[in-house]
C-alpha positions as CSV (number, residue, x, y, z in Angstrom):
1,D,0.0,0.0,0.0
2,R,1.0,3.6,-0.4
3,A,0.3,6.8,1.6
4,S,-0.3,10.0,-0.3
5,A,-1.2,13.6,0.5
6,G,-2.6,16.4,-1.6
7,T,-4.3,19.8,-1.7
8,T,-7.5,20.6,-3.6
9,G,-6.5,21.5,-7.2
10,L,-3.1,19.7,-6.9
11,E,-2.0,16.3,-7.9
12,P,-1.6,13.9,-4.9
13,K,2.0,13.0,-4.0
14,V,3.1,9.6,-2.9
15,L,4.8,9.9,0.5
16,F,6.0,6.3,0.9
17,Q,5.1,2.7,0.1
18,V,5.1,-0.5,2.2
19,R,4.7,-4.1,1.1
20,S,1.5,-4.7,3.0
21,G,-1.6,-2.9,4.1
22,L,-1.9,0.5,5.9
23,S,-4.5,1.3,8.5
24,D,-5.1,3.7,11.5
25,L,-3.3,6.6,9.9
26,Q,-2.8,9.4,12.4
27,W,-1.0,12.8,11.9
28,S,1.1,14.1,14.8
29,P,-0.2,17.2,16.6
30,D,2.3,19.4,14.7
31,G,1.5,17.7,11.3
32,T,5.1,16.6,10.7
33,M,4.7,12.8,11.3
34,L,2.2,10.2,10.2
35,A,1.7,7.1,12.4
36,F,0.1,3.9,11.1
37,S,-0.4,0.2,11.6
38,S,0.7,-2.3,9.0
39,A,-0.5,-5.9,8.8
40,R,2.2,-8.6,8.4
41,D,1.3,-12.3,8.1
42,G,-1.0,-12.7,11.2
43,R,0.6,-9.8,13.1
44,S,0.7,-6.0,12.8
45,I,3.4,-3.5,13.5
46,L,3.5,0.3,13.9
47,G,5.4,2.7,11.7
48,V,6.0,6.5,11.6
49,W,6.7,8.6,8.5
50,N,8.6,11.8,9.1
51,L,7.4,14.3,6.5
52,Q,10.3,16.8,7.0
53,R,13.0,14.1,6.8
54,A,11.2,11.9,4.2
55,E,12.1,9.0,6.6
56,L,10.1,5.9,7.5
57,R,10.8,4.2,10.9
58,W,9.3,1.1,12.3
59,L,8.5,1.5,16.1
60,T,7.3,-2.0,16.9
61,N,8.2,-5.4,15.4
62,T,6.9,-8.3,17.5
63,V,4.7,-11.4,16.9
64,D,1.7,-9.5,18.4
65,R,-0.9,-7.4,16.7
66,D,-0.3,-3.7,17.3
67,S,-3.0,-1.2,16.2
68,S,-4.7,2.1,16.9
69,P,-1.7,4.4,17.4
70,R,-2.7,7.6,19.1
71,W,-0.4,10.6,19.6
72,S,0.3,12.2,23.0
73,P,-0.5,15.9,23.1
74,D,3.2,16.8,22.8
75,G,3.8,14.4,19.9
76,S,6.6,12.6,21.7
77,R,4.8,9.2,22.3
78,L,2.2,7.0,20.8
79,A,-0.4,5.0,22.8
80,F,-1.5,1.8,21.1
81,L,-3.5,-1.4,21.5
82,R,-1.6,-4.7,21.5
83,R,-3.3,-8.1,21.1
84,P,-0.6,-10.5,22.5
85,V,-0.5,-13.9,20.8
86,D,-0.4,-15.6,24.2
87,H,-3.3,-13.6,25.8
88,R,-7.1,-13.8,25.4
89,G,-7.5,-10.0,25.6
90,F,-5.5,-6.8,24.8
91,A,-2.9,-4.6,26.3
92,I,-2.5,-0.8,26.6
93,C,1.0,0.2,25.5
94,V,3.0,3.4,25.0
95,V,6.0,3.8,22.7
96,D,8.5,6.6,22.7
97,V,8.7,7.9,19.1
98,G,12.3,9.1,19.5
99,S,13.9,6.0,21.1
100,G,11.4,3.3,19.9
101,E,11.1,2.0,23.5
102,A,7.7,0.4,24.1
103,T,6.1,-0.1,27.5
104,E,3.1,-2.2,28.4
105,L,1.0,-0.3,30.9
106,W,-1.8,-2.7,31.5
107,R,-3.5,-6.0,30.3
108,S,-7.2,-6.8,30.2
109,P,-8.4,-10.0,32.0
110,G,-7.2,-13.1,30.2
111,D,-10.3,-15.2,30.8
112,G,-11.9,-14.3,27.5
113,T,-14.0,-11.5,28.9
114,G,-11.4,-8.8,28.2
115,S,-11.5,-8.6,24.4
116,Y,-11.5,-5.1,22.9
117,P,-15.0,-4.0,21.8
118,G,-13.9,-2.9,18.3
119,S,-17.1,-4.2,16.7
120,V,-19.3,-1.6,18.5
121,A,-21.0,0.7,16.1
122,G,-19.4,4.1,16.1
123,S,-16.4,2.8,18.0
124,Y,-14.3,5.7,19.3
125,G,-11.1,3.7,19.9
126,L,-8.1,4.7,22.0
127,M,-7.6,8.3,23.2
128,F,-4.4,9.9,24.5
129,G,-5.3,12.9,26.8
130,D,-3.2,15.2,29.0
131,G,-1.5,12.7,31.3
132,H,-3.9,9.8,30.8
133,I,-5.1,7.3,28.2
134,V,-8.8,6.5,27.8
135,F,-9.9,3.2,26.4
136,A,-13.0,0.9,26.1
137,G,-13.6,-2.5,27.8
138,E,-16.4,-5.0,28.1
139,W,-15.5,-7.2,31.1
140,S,-18.2,-5.7,33.3
141,G,-20.8,-6.9,30.8
142,W,-21.2,-3.4,29.2
143,N,-19.0,-1.5,26.8
144,H,-17.6,1.2,29.1
145,L,-14.8,3.7,29.3
146,Y,-11.7,3.3,31.4
147,V,-8.7,5.6,32.1
148,I,-5.1,4.9,33.1
149,P,-2.3,7.4,33.8
150,D,0.0,7.6,30.8
151,G,2.9,6.4,32.9
152,G,1.0,3.4,34.2
153,G,-0.9,2.8,37.4
154,E,-4.4,2.1,38.5
155,V,-7.2,1.7,35.9
156,R,-10.4,3.4,36.8
157,E,-13.9,3.1,35.2
158,L,-15.2,6.4,33.9
159,T,-18.7,5.4,33.0
160,P,-20.1,3.0,35.7
161,G,-23.6,1.6,35.7
162,D,-25.9,0.0,33.1
163,G,-25.6,1.2,29.5
164,I,-23.4,0.9,26.4
165,V,-21.1,3.7,25.6
166,E,-21.1,4.0,21.8
167,N,-19.2,7.2,21.0
168,A,-16.8,9.4,22.8
169,H,-14.2,12.1,22.3
170,L,-11.7,14.1,24.3
171,S,-12.0,17.8,24.8
172,P,-9.5,20.0,22.9
173,D,-7.4,20.4,26.1
174,G,-7.4,16.6,26.7
175,M,-8.7,17.0,30.2
176,S,-12.3,15.9,29.9
177,E,-14.4,13.3,28.0
178,N,-17.7,13.5,26.3
179,A,-19.6,10.3,25.5
180,T,-23.0,9.1,24.3
181,C,-24.7,6.1,25.8
182,R,-27.2,3.7,24.3
183,D,-29.9,2.1,26.5
184,C,-29.5,4.8,29.2
185,S,-30.6,7.7,27.1
186,L,-27.9,10.0,28.4
187,I,-25.2,12.3,27.0
188,V,-22.5,12.1,29.6
189,C,-19.7,14.4,30.5
190,V,-16.8,13.1,32.5
191,E,-15.6,16.2,34.4
192,S,-12.0,15.1,34.5
193,C,-9.9,12.1,33.6
194,S,-7.0,13.1,35.9
195,S,-5.8,10.5,38.3
196,S,-6.5,12.9,41.2
197,V,-10.2,12.5,40.7
198,A,-11.7,9.6,42.7
199,S,-14.8,9.1,40.5
200,A,-16.6,10.5,37.6
201,S,-20.3,11.5,37.3
202,W,-22.9,10.9,34.6
203,S,-24.5,14.2,33.7
204,P,-27.7,13.9,31.5
205,I,-28.5,16.9,29.3
206,P,-32.2,17.8,29.8
207,G,-34.3,16.3,27.0
208,G,-31.1,14.9,25.5
209,E,-32.3,11.3,24.6
210,T,-30.1,9.5,22.1
Protein backbone atom coordinates (compact mmCIF):
# COMPACT_ATOMS: atom_id res chain seq x y z
CA ASP A 1 0.00 0.00 0.00
CA ARG A 2 0.99 3.61 -0.36
CA ALA A 3 0.27 6.78 1.61
CA SER A 4 -0.29 10.01 -0.28
CA ALA A 5 -1.19 13.61 0.48
CA GLY A 6 -2.56 16.40 -1.62
CA THR A 7 -4.34 19.75 -1.66
CA THR A 8 -7.48 20.65 -3.60
CA GLY A 9 -6.49 21.46 -7.16
CA LEU A 10 -3.10 19.75 -6.91
CA GLU A 11 -1.98 16.27 -7.85
CA PRO A 12 -1.59 13.94 -4.86
CA LYS A 13 1.99 13.05 -3.97
CA VAL A 14 3.09 9.59 -2.87
CA LEU A 15 4.78 9.87 0.52
CA PHE A 16 5.97 6.29 0.93
CA GLN A 17 5.12 2.69 0.10
CA VAL A 18 5.13 -0.48 2.19
CA ARG A 19 4.74 -4.09 1.11
CA SER A 20 1.52 -4.69 3.03
CA GLY A 21 -1.65 -2.88 4.10
CA LEU A 22 -1.87 0.45 5.93
CA SER A 23 -4.50 1.34 8.52
CA ASP A 24 -5.11 3.67 11.48
CA LEU A 25 -3.28 6.61 9.88
CA GLN A 26 -2.81 9.41 12.44
CA TRP A 27 -1.03 12.76 11.94
CA SER A 28 1.06 14.06 14.83
CA PRO A 29 -0.20 17.22 16.58
CA ASP A 30 2.28 19.41 14.67
CA GLY A 31 1.52 17.74 11.34
CA THR A 32 5.10 16.61 10.66
CA MET A 33 4.73 12.85 11.27
CA LEU A 34 2.22 10.20 10.23
CA ALA A 35 1.73 7.10 12.40
CA PHE A 36 0.07 3.94 11.08
CA SER A 37 -0.38 0.21 11.56
CA SER A 38 0.71 -2.33 8.95
CA ALA A 39 -0.52 -5.94 8.79
CA ARG A 40 2.16 -8.61 8.36
CA ASP A 41 1.25 -12.32 8.10
CA GLY A 42 -0.99 -12.67 11.16
CA ARG A 43 0.57 -9.81 13.10
CA SER A 44 0.71 -6.03 12.76
CA ILE A 45 3.41 -3.46 13.48
CA LEU A 46 3.53 0.30 13.92
CA GLY A 47 5.44 2.75 11.75
CA VAL A 48 5.98 6.51 11.56
CA TRP A 49 6.69 8.58 8.46
CA ASN A 50 8.61 11.82 9.08
CA LEU A 51 7.43 14.31 6.48
CA GLN A 52 10.30 16.76 6.96
CA ARG A 53 13.03 14.12 6.75
CA ALA A 54 11.24 11.88 4.23
CA GLU A 55 12.07 9.03 6.60
CA LEU A 56 10.14 5.87 7.49
CA ARG A 57 10.77 4.20 10.86
CA TRP A 58 9.26 1.06 12.35
CA LEU A 59 8.50 1.46 16.06
CA THR A 60 7.28 -2.04 16.91
CA ASN A 61 8.16 -5.40 15.39
CA THR A 62 6.87 -8.32 17.45
CA VAL A 63 4.69 -11.39 16.88
CA ASP A 64 1.73 -9.52 18.40
CA ARG A 65 -0.91 -7.39 16.69
CA ASP A 66 -0.33 -3.68 17.32
CA SER A 67 -2.98 -1.19 16.21
CA SER A 68 -4.74 2.13 16.93
CA PRO A 69 -1.70 4.40 17.36
CA ARG A 70 -2.68 7.64 19.12
CA TRP A 71 -0.36 10.62 19.62
CA SER A 72 0.35 12.19 22.98
CA PRO A 73 -0.52 15.91 23.07
CA ASP A 74 3.18 16.85 22.75
CA GLY A 75 3.82 14.41 19.90
CA SER A 76 6.62 12.56 21.70
CA ARG A 77 4.83 9.25 22.29
CA LEU A 78 2.19 6.96 20.85
CA ALA A 79 -0.37 4.98 22.81
CA PHE A 80 -1.53 1.82 21.07
CA LEU A 81 -3.47 -1.40 21.50
CA ARG A 82 -1.59 -4.68 21.53
CA ARG A 83 -3.25 -8.06 21.13
CA PRO A 84 -0.61 -10.47 22.47
CA VAL A 85 -0.53 -13.89 20.82
CA ASP A 86 -0.40 -15.59 24.23
CA HIS A 87 -3.27 -13.65 25.83
CA ARG A 88 -7.06 -13.75 25.38
CA GLY A 89 -7.46 -10.00 25.59
CA PHE A 90 -5.55 -6.83 24.83
CA ALA A 91 -2.91 -4.57 26.34
CA ILE A 92 -2.53 -0.79 26.56
CA CYS A 93 1.00 0.21 25.54
CA VAL A 94 3.01 3.37 24.96
CA VAL A 95 6.04 3.76 22.68
CA ASP A 96 8.54 6.63 22.71
CA VAL A 97 8.75 7.92 19.13
CA GLY A 98 12.33 9.07 19.52
CA SER A 99 13.86 5.96 21.06
CA GLY A 100 11.37 3.32 19.91
CA GLU A 101 11.13 1.96 23.46
CA ALA A 102 7.70 0.40 24.07
CA THR A 103 6.14 -0.11 27.51
CA GLU A 104 3.10 -2.18 28.41
CA LEU A 105 0.98 -0.26 30.92
CA TRP A 106 -1.84 -2.72 31.54
CA ARG A 107 -3.50 -5.95 30.33
CA SER A 108 -7.17 -6.82 30.25
CA PRO A 109 -8.44 -9.97 31.97
CA GLY A 110 -7.17 -13.08 30.20
CA ASP A 111 -10.25 -15.22 30.79
CA GLY A 112 -11.92 -14.34 27.49
CA THR A 113 -14.04 -11.50 28.91
CA GLY A 114 -11.43 -8.83 28.22
CA SER A 115 -11.54 -8.55 24.44
CA TYR A 116 -11.46 -5.07 22.93
CA PRO A 117 -14.97 -3.98 21.80
CA GLY A 118 -13.89 -2.92 18.33
CA SER A 119 -17.11 -4.16 16.72
CA VAL A 120 -19.33 -1.64 18.55
CA ALA A 121 -21.04 0.70 16.09
CA GLY A 122 -19.44 4.14 16.13
CA SER A 123 -16.39 2.80 17.96
CA TYR A 124 -14.29 5.66 19.32
CA GLY A 125 -11.06 3.74 19.85
CA LEU A 126 -8.13 4.68 22.02
CA MET A 127 -7.63 8.28 23.19
CA PHE A 128 -4.45 9.92 24.53
CA GLY A 129 -5.26 12.87 26.80
CA ASP A 130 -3.21 15.18 28.97
CA GLY A 131 -1.45 12.73 31.30
CA HIS A 132 -3.85 9.84 30.77
CA ILE A 133 -5.12 7.30 28.25
CA VAL A 134 -8.82 6.52 27.80
CA PHE A 135 -9.93 3.18 26.36
CA ALA A 136 -12.95 0.89 26.13
CA GLY A 137 -13.58 -2.47 27.79
CA GLU A 138 -16.42 -4.99 28.13
CA TRP A 139 -15.47 -7.23 31.06
CA SER A 140 -18.18 -5.68 33.27
CA GLY A 141 -20.82 -6.89 30.81
CA TRP A 142 -21.17 -3.42 29.24
CA ASN A 143 -18.99 -1.49 26.81
CA HIS A 144 -17.62 1.22 29.14
CA LEU A 145 -14.78 3.73 29.27
CA TYR A 146 -11.71 3.33 31.45
CA VAL A 147 -8.72 5.57 32.14
CA ILE A 148 -5.10 4.89 33.11
CA PRO A 149 -2.25 7.36 33.79
CA ASP A 150 0.04 7.59 30.76
CA GLY A 151 2.94 6.37 32.88
CA GLY A 152 1.03 3.36 34.19
CA GLY A 153 -0.91 2.82 37.40
CA GLU A 154 -4.44 2.08 38.51
CA VAL A 155 -7.18 1.66 35.92
CA ARG A 156 -10.44 3.44 36.80
CA GLU A 157 -13.87 3.08 35.23
CA LEU A 158 -15.18 6.41 33.93
CA THR A 159 -18.73 5.35 33.03
CA PRO A 160 -20.12 3.02 35.73
CA GLY A 161 -23.65 1.62 35.69
CA ASP A 162 -25.88 0.03 33.06
CA GLY A 163 -25.64 1.20 29.48
CA ILE A 164 -23.40 0.86 26.41
CA VAL A 165 -21.09 3.74 25.59
CA GLU A 166 -21.12 4.05 21.81
CA ASN A 167 -19.25 7.24 20.95
CA ALA A 168 -16.76 9.39 22.80
CA HIS A 169 -14.19 12.12 22.27
CA LEU A 170 -11.70 14.09 24.31
CA SER A 171 -12.05 17.82 24.80
CA PRO A 172 -9.50 19.98 22.93
CA ASP A 173 -7.41 20.38 26.08
CA GLY A 174 -7.41 16.61 26.67
CA MET A 175 -8.72 17.00 30.23
CA SER A 176 -12.34 15.90 29.92
CA GLU A 177 -14.36 13.32 28.05
CA ASN A 178 -17.74 13.51 26.32
CA ALA A 179 -19.63 10.32 25.48
CA THR A 180 -23.01 9.14 24.25
CA CYS A 181 -24.66 6.09 25.78
CA ARG A 182 -27.20 3.68 24.29
CA ASP A 183 -29.93 2.14 26.50
CA CYS A 184 -29.45 4.77 29.22
CA SER A 185 -30.61 7.74 27.09
CA LEU A 186 -27.86 9.97 28.40
CA ILE A 187 -25.24 12.28 27.05
CA VAL A 188 -22.50 12.07 29.64
CA CYS A 189 -19.70 14.41 30.51
CA VAL A 190 -16.77 13.10 32.49
CA GLU A 191 -15.62 16.18 34.36
CA SER A 192 -11.99 15.14 34.49
CA CYS A 193 -9.87 12.15 33.60
CA SER A 194 -7.01 13.11 35.88
CA SER A 195 -5.75 10.51 38.32
CA SER A 196 -6.49 12.89 41.20
CA VAL A 197 -10.23 12.49 40.70
CA ALA A 198 -11.67 9.56 42.65
CA SER A 199 -14.79 9.11 40.54
CA ALA A 200 -16.63 10.53 37.56
CA SER A 201 -20.29 11.49 37.30
CA TRP A 202 -22.86 10.92 34.56
CA SER A 203 -24.53 14.24 33.75
CA PRO A 204 -27.67 13.91 31.55
CA ILE A 205 -28.50 16.86 29.33
CA PRO A 206 -32.20 17.76 29.84
CA GLY A 207 -34.26 16.27 27.02
CA GLY A 208 -31.11 14.85 25.47
CA GLU A 209 -32.28 11.34 24.60
CA THR A 210 -30.10 9.48 22.14
